[in-house]
C-alpha positions in Angstrom: 29.1 30.3 -28.0 27.7 33.7 -26.7 31.0 36.1 -26.3 31.7 39.1 -24.7 33.3 42.3 -26.9 35.0 45.1 -25.9 34.3 48.0 -27.8 36.6 50.9 -27.9 35.8 54.9 -29.5 39.1 56.0 -32.1 40.2 57.7 -34.9 40.9 56.1 -38.0 41.4 57.0 -41.8 39.3 58.1 -43.6 39.5 57.4 -47.8 40.7 61.1 -48.0 43.4 61.2 -46.2 41.2 62.9 -42.5 40.6 61.4 -39.6 37.3 59.9 -39.2 35.5 59.1 -35.4 34.6 55.2 -35.3 34.9 52.0 -33.1 37.3 49.0 -32.5 35.5 46.2 -31.5 37.1 43.1 -30.1 36.7 39.8 -29.1 37.1 38.9 -25.1 37.5 35.4 -26.2 40.5 35.7 -28.3 41.6 39.4 -29.3 40.9 39.2 -32.4 39.6 42.9 -33.5 38.1 45.0 -36.3 37.7 49.0 -37.1 34.4 50.4 -38.4 33.8 54.2 -39.0 30.5 55.5 -37.0 29.9 55.4 -33.7 26.4 54.5 -32.8 24.9 51.3 -32.2 24.4 50.0 -35.3 28.7 50.7 -36.3 28.7 48.3 -33.0 26.5 45.3 -34.2 28.4 45.9 -37.4 32.0 45.2 -35.8 30.4 42.2 -34.4 29.3 40.6 -37.6 32.9 41.2 -39.0 34.5 39.6 -36.1 32.0 36.5 -36.5 32.8 36.5 -40.2 36.9 36.8 -40.2 37.4 34.7 -36.4 41.0 33.4 -36.8 39.1 30.3 -35.6 36.0 30.1 -37.7 33.8 29.7 -34.8 30.1 30.9 -35.5 30.4 33.0 -32.0 27.5 35.7 -30.7 29.1 38.5 -30.2 27.1 40.6 -27.4 28.0 44.3 -27.0 24.9 45.2 -24.0 25.0 44.6 -20.4 
């Protein structure tokens, strides 16, 4: 199933205690979200892959973030 994701830029705690820019990618189907460091398109794509791997319903969704 093709599912749209919401992308929200934020800051997350890094490995050395400092805040690092990143994105929170949320599935609009079930509201499951993941946090990824970086704010570029590759980070958003990584978030979409993580959503597919971590889907609580174990669905093989295709996540879209582009219009």
